[in-house]
C-alpha positions, 0 to 999 in steps of 0.5 A: 918799289913796284910801279902803281897799276894804272890805266893809260893816260892817253890823249887824242891829239888830232884837235891839237894838231889841226890848230897849231898854237891854239891852247886847249884845255886838258883834264884827266883823272887816274885811279890807282889799283891797290897792290898790297906788295907796294910800299908807296901807293899812288891812290889817284892823280888828277891832271888839269891845265892846257896844251898846244901843238907846234910842229911835231911837239905837244906842250903842256902846262898843268897842275897835278894833284896826287893822293899818296899812301906810303909807310912811316919811316920809323914804324911803317904805319901808312901815311896819307898825303896830298901832293900838288905840282905845277909843271910844264913839259913837252912831248914829241909826237911820232909821225902818224900818231893819233894819240900820246900817252902821258902816263910815264911822264906824269908818274915820274913827276909825281914819284920824284916830287914826293917826300921820301921819308915821311913820319906818321907823327913828329914824335914817332917812337918806331919799332922795338929793335928786338921784337918789332912791336910798335912803340907808339901803341906800347910806349912802356914796352921794354925788351932786352935783346939777349947778347947770344941772339944778337948777330952782327955782320961778321956772323954772316960773313964766311 
């Protein structure tokens, strides 16, 4: 799976570092860029919560809301879903840094929390194993795979 193309999720941290321990609001919205080759697309991610700094570490308590589009596991039709995650995490601040990028952490949290095997509907019929036609659109379709055309793993091994 290729990674969704996003802008950076960079936070300026000077105000946090100037007032250690003081909780300040954080909010950001990212819009995904659609890539037709990507099977699972993250359309957008909203981050809302608060953060504070202690020594050289930033601490965040946030709610992440993401809109996802991924293929049905049986018929490959696009399935839209919304994901909401309440998460706490910390980020080490490199010496002399003016900002930190939360994008890798946020993407990891969203992609690891998504349902990997979504269905477009509970009774999805999937695709015909012989010709690949969508059986949800053509439920009366009957297709016989000719035994001469049917290949097994043994056919591909030398």
